[in-house]
N, C-alpha and C positions, 0 to 999 in steps of 0.2 A: 727286758734287755733290748738293745737295738736290733733291728731286723732289716731284711731287704724290703723296703717299702714298695718298690716297684713290683716285686713278686706278689705282695699282699694285694696291691691295687689291681693287678691283672686277674685276680681270682674272685673279685667281688664287684657288684654294680655300685656305682656312686649314686647318692641322692643329693641333689642340689637344694639347699634350704633357702636359696635366694636366686631366683631366675626372674626374667621379665618377659612381657610381651611388648610389642609396639602397636599402639592403638591405630586402627585404620581411620582415615580422615572423616568418614561419615558416621562414626560410632555414636557421637552425641547428637548430631543433628537429626538422626533417624529415631532417637530414643527419648529425647527430652521434649517436654511440652513446647508447642510452637510459640506460645506466649513469651518465651524467653528471647526470641528473635536473635539478634546478633550478640546477645550476652552469652549464648550457648558456645561452648568450645568449638571452634571451627578453624579451618586452615586458609591462610592467605599466601599467595605466591609473591615472593620478593626477589630481588636481584641475586641473592646468594642461596636461595632455596625456598622451601615452604615452611611457614611458621604458624604455630598455634596462637590464636587470640581467644581470650576468655574475658567476658564482661568488659571489653574495650582494652584489655591489657595484653601485650605481647609476652609470651612465656618462653616456649622453646621450640626447636625444630625437631627433625626426626632422627632418632638413634637407630642402631641396627643396620648401618650401611657399611661398617668397617670392622666387624667382629673379627678378631684375630690379627688385624693390621698392626697393632702395637708391637707384634713380634717381628715384623719385617719392614717397618717404616720408622723414621725418626718422628719424635713427638710433634715437631713443627709441621709435618706433613698431614697430621690427623685433622679432621674437620669437626665443626660443631653445628653444621647445617647441611640439609640435603632435601631431596624430594622423596615423597613416599614411594614412588616407583623404584627408587634405588634401595629400598629396605629389603633385606633378605626375607624370603618367603616364610622361613621358619619362625620369624618374629611375630607373625599374625595368623598363620595357618597351623592348626594343631597337629595334623599328620606330619607336616614338614618339621615342626618343632620337635616332635618325638624322634624322627629319623636323624636329625642333626645332632641332638643331644645323645642319642644312643651311639652315634659314631665317636663321641667324646667320652664314652664309658658311663654316661649318666642314664639311669633307668627311669627315675622319676624326679619331678621338680615342683617346688613350692613357688607359686607365680605371683609376682607383684606387678603393678603398672609401670609405665614410663612417664608419659605426659600426665597421667593421673597423680604422680607424686607431687608435682608442682601445683596441682589444683588447690592444695591447702594454702598456697600463698595468695589466693584470691580472697579479698576481704568479704565480699558479699556472700552471706551464709546461705541464702536461698539458691544461688547458682551452685555452690558447692554441694548442697544437699541433693539437688536434682541430678547433678553430674555424677556424683558418687553412686547414686541408685542406678543410673543408666549404665555406668561401668560395671556394676555388680551383675546386672542382667546379662551383659555381654560376656564377661569372664566366666559366668556359670555355663553359658552355652559353649564357650571354647573348651572348658574342662570336661564337659559332658561327652566329648569325643572319646576320652579314655579316663574316667574318673579314678581308676586305680593308679595312674601314673601322673596325672595332672591335678595338682591341688591348688585351687585358686584361693587367694586371700581377699576378703571383702574390704572395700574402702569405706571408712566410717568417719563422718564429721561429728565430733563430740562437742560442738558449741552447745548443743542440747543433749546431755548424756542419756536422758531417758529415750529420746528419739533414736539415738545411736543404738541403744539396747534393743529397741524394736526392730531396727534394720538388721542387727546381728541375728535375731531370731529368723527373720525372713531369709537371710542369706544361708543360714544353716539348713533351712528347709529346701533351698535351691541346690544344696550339695557343696557349698563352699566350706573351706577347712579352717579358717581363722579370720581375724580382723586386723586391719591396719588403721592406726590412729596417728595423729600428729606427734612428732617427737618434741615439739615446742609449743604447748598451748599458750593462749594469751595470758597475761599476768593476772587478770581477774578470775581465771578459771584454772588454777594449778591442779595437778593430779592429786594433791593432798586434800582437795576439797571433798567433803562428805557427799556433795552432789553426784559424785561418780559411783557411789556405792551400789546403786541398782545396776549400773553398767558392768561393774566388776562381778557382781553376783550372777548376772546373766551369762557372761563369758565363762565363768566357772561352771555353772549348771549345764551349759551347752557343750562343755569340754572344747571350747574354741580358744586356742592360743591367741594372744594379742601381741602384735608386732609394732615396733616403732622403727621406721626405716629412715636412713639418711635422706635429707632434702625434702622433708615433709613439714617444714616450719609453717605454723598456722598464722596467717595475717590476722591481726586483731580486728574483728568486725565492728567493734565500737569506735575504732580510730578511722576506718574507712581508707580513702585513697593513700593517705600517708603511710599506711601499713604495708603497702605493696612496694617491695624493694628488689624484685627479681630482675636481674639482667644477665642472662646466660652467657653473653659474649664478653662481659666485663667482670667476671668473678675473680678476685685476687687469689693467688695460690694459697694464702694463709687459711682460707675457708676450707680447703681440702685437707690441709695439714691438721687442723684443729676440729675436725668434724665430730669428735666424740664429746665435746663439752655439753651439748644439749641432752644427749642420752644420760650423761651422768646426773644432770639436774633432774631429769624426769624420774629416773630410777631412785634417786635419793629421796625425792618427795614421796614416792610410792612406798618405799621400804620404811622410812622413818616416821611416816604417819600411820603405820600399822595396817596397811592394806592387806598384806599377805597373812597377817595374824587373823584378820577378820575373814579372809577368803583363802584358806590354806591350800586349795587345789587350783587356784588361779595361776596361769602361766603367762608371763610377759617377757618379751624378748627384744634384743637389740639386733638390728639388721644393717650390715655394711658399715658399722663403726669400728670394725676390727676389735682386738681384745687386749692389747698390751696395757691399756689404761686400767684394767679391772683390779689388779692387786693393790695399787695405790688408792684407788677409789674405795675399796672395801676397808682398807686401813683407816682412811680418813673418816668414813662413816662410823666405825667403831670408836675411834678417838673422840669424835664429836659427841657421841652418845654417852661415853663413860667419863670424859674428862672436862668437857665444857659445861659451864653453868647453864641451865635452861633459860631461854629467852622467850617468854610467853608460855603458852600452853603446849609444851613439847610432849609428844607421846612417849609413854613408858610401857614396855611389853609386860604382859601378865606374869611371865616367868622371869624373875630377877636375874637369872643366869643367861638369858637370851641376848645375843648381840645382833645388830643389824645385818652383819655379814652372814649370819646363819641362814638367812632367807634366800641368799643368792643361788646356792646350788640346788635348792628344792623348788624354787618358784621362777627362776629366770633361765632363759636360753639366749645364746649368743651366736649369731651367724657371721662368719668371717670369710675372707677370700684368700688373702696372702699375708699372714702375720706370723712368721716363724719365731719372732721374739716373744710374742704373747703366748704361743703354744708352749714355750719352755717353762712358763709360769702356771701351767694348767692345774697343778696340784693345789694352788692357792685358792682357786674358785670352783674347782670340780670339773673333771674331764667330761662329765655327763651334760654339762651346760653347752658344750662346744658343738657347732654344726658348720660344716663347710658349705659354701655356695659359689657357683661359677659366675654369677652375674650375667649369664647369657641373656640377650645378644649385645650387651652394651660394649662400648669401645674398650673399657678396662677389664672385660671378661677374661677368664682363663681359657675359654674355648678358642681353638681346638686342642689346646695343650694341657688340659686339666690333669690328666694322669701324670704327665711329666712334671708339672709344677708341684703337685702334691707329693710325688716321690721325693723331691728335694726337701720340702717342708717337713715331711714326716720321717726323714731318714733316721732320726734318733728317738722316735716315739715307739713304744712297745706295740706289738701287733694288735692286741686287744683294744688299746686306746685308739689306734689308727682306724680300725674298723668302726668303732663307735663314732668317731669324729666325722668320717666321710660318708656314713650310711646309717648306722643303727639308731642313733639318737633322733635324727630327723624322721626316720621311718616310724619310730615309736610315737613321737609327738604328733605327727600329722597323718598317721594311719596308712602308710605304705606297706604293702606286702611284697617284699623284694624277693624275686626268684633267684636260684643259684645261677651263676653266670653260664651262658651257653644254652639256657632254656629259651 
């Protein structure tokens, strides 16, 4: 039955299943081999701020300078470029990160990159491989400040799935808590390919959830320069409106090719694609499986009564930020799949009003479901031991 969501939220710590750091300018130049030279991610100063360049390509500027400003400024006043000196300290200093998030009611955070997200758009695989390894070293050190509350997600380049499996092992040994892969692999290496089986098996055996975050499109390394289409300052609004189409393609390939049947303990999740798309997506998968004639060697599950949608509540997790419409349909795909994330310290973050925003979203959600969505499910998946509030 409906409850006072604000009262519930005031009594428990939140766990953010989707938070970020902002990488300091020197992170890659200090950690990648010198032989990469200017191909290494580095910062160049321009008239409107400092911008990251990777392998000769301009990618993005610095985030984390206007966290919370969307609540007090018009959208036209918000910026897409800045200097690193303007970035809030909590975006790169673990002690400040914890203090700021605690002020927002957040006890622990699952942490993703910022500039690292768009590294996948760089066609050159050798640069992406070296840059992701360097990032993983840095984020492991960041989270070592308080591993009980900071859960870093390793960046993985799956151009070579076996090499990605090896990197996942290394990252688990460093204390990282999951892996990030592209949401949109090149056409010649879709997630339905058997070449990924060792990678899926490794993630399952290590108990490492695998995430696909928005904005991690992989530029096709076989195409080269023509595959690089990133222009942060010229992104049409339709891209943000339709950001869920790639995660639907990826999860459909994974589910319909029997990945979860072969690896029943594997967990794969959608991050920052919101959730209202899921009921229609599941319905379409089941319809395709049961009513369309097979075209080619379509997979058939061992149990004739199994439907593709059966795997979603057992093997998938979904991190959302603000999607009250999707939450109303949670019974269709399982409340246990849902995890809230603040997106701190990005411009669209709910910080510093996370409890206020959640109180509105969860107003008609039963107390047990609300607690699971904002804390318990992420705590169980990523290994947080959340204390009672006030401790």
